[in-house]
C-alpha positions in Angstrom: 132.6 -118.8 -57.6 130.9 -115.8 -59.2 127.3 -115.2 -60.0 126.4 -113.5 -63.3 123.1 -112.5 -64.9 122.5 -113.7 -68.4 119.7 -112.8 -70.9 118.9 -115.7 -73.1 117.7 -114.8 -76.6 117.2 -118.3 -78.0 115.9 -121.6 -76.8 119.1 -123.3 -78.1 121.1 -121.2 -75.7 118.9 -122.3 -72.8 119.3 -126.0 -73.8 123.1 -125.4 -73.9 123.0 -124.0 -70.3 121.0 -127.0 -69.2 123.6 -129.3 -70.7 126.4 -127.4 -68.9 124.4 -127.8 -65.7 124.2 -131.5 -66.2 128.0 -131.6 -66.7 128.2 -129.7 -63.4 130.0 -126.8 -65.1 127.5 -124.3 -63.9 124.2 -124.1 -62.0 121.0 -122.4 -63.2 119.7 -120.5 -60.2 116.3 -119.3 -61.3 114.2 -119.6 -64.3 112.3 -116.3 -64.3 109.7 -115.4 -66.9 108.5 -111.8 -66.5 105.8 -110.4 -68.7 106.6 -107.0 -70.0 105.2 -104.2 -67.8 102.8 -101.8 -69.4 104.1 -98.2 -69.5 100.9 -96.9 -68.0 101.5 -99.2 -65.0 105.2 -98.4 -64.8 104.7 -94.6 -64.7 101.4 -94.4 -62.9 101.5 -91.8 -60.2 104.9 -90.3 -61.2 103.5 -86.8 -62.0 101.6 -84.7 -59.5 97.9 -84.6 -60.5 97.9 -80.9 -61.1 100.8 -81.1 -63.5 99.3 -84.1 -65.2 96.0 -82.2 -65.7 97.9 -79.2 -67.2 99.8 -81.5 -69.5 96.6 -83.3 -70.6 94.9 -79.9 -71.3 97.9 -78.8 -73.4 97.9 -82.1 -75.4 94.2 -81.8 -76.0 94.5 -78.1 -77.1 97.4 -78.8 -79.4 95.5 -81.7 -81.1 92.6 -79.4 -81.7 94.8 -76.8 -83.5 
């Protein structure tokens, strides 16, 4: 047997998977619902603080021009 990861884009497809599971054709392992992660949380702490400060100063300066 082989495990594959599938992204479901429609509720009809999920119901189809459930029907296949009832027929013992496949098995749904997990039903994971993950909320989308905010970009600010995803990239928090990725830049050193001194470079981040320089970048922020540059952005502020360019907006004022």
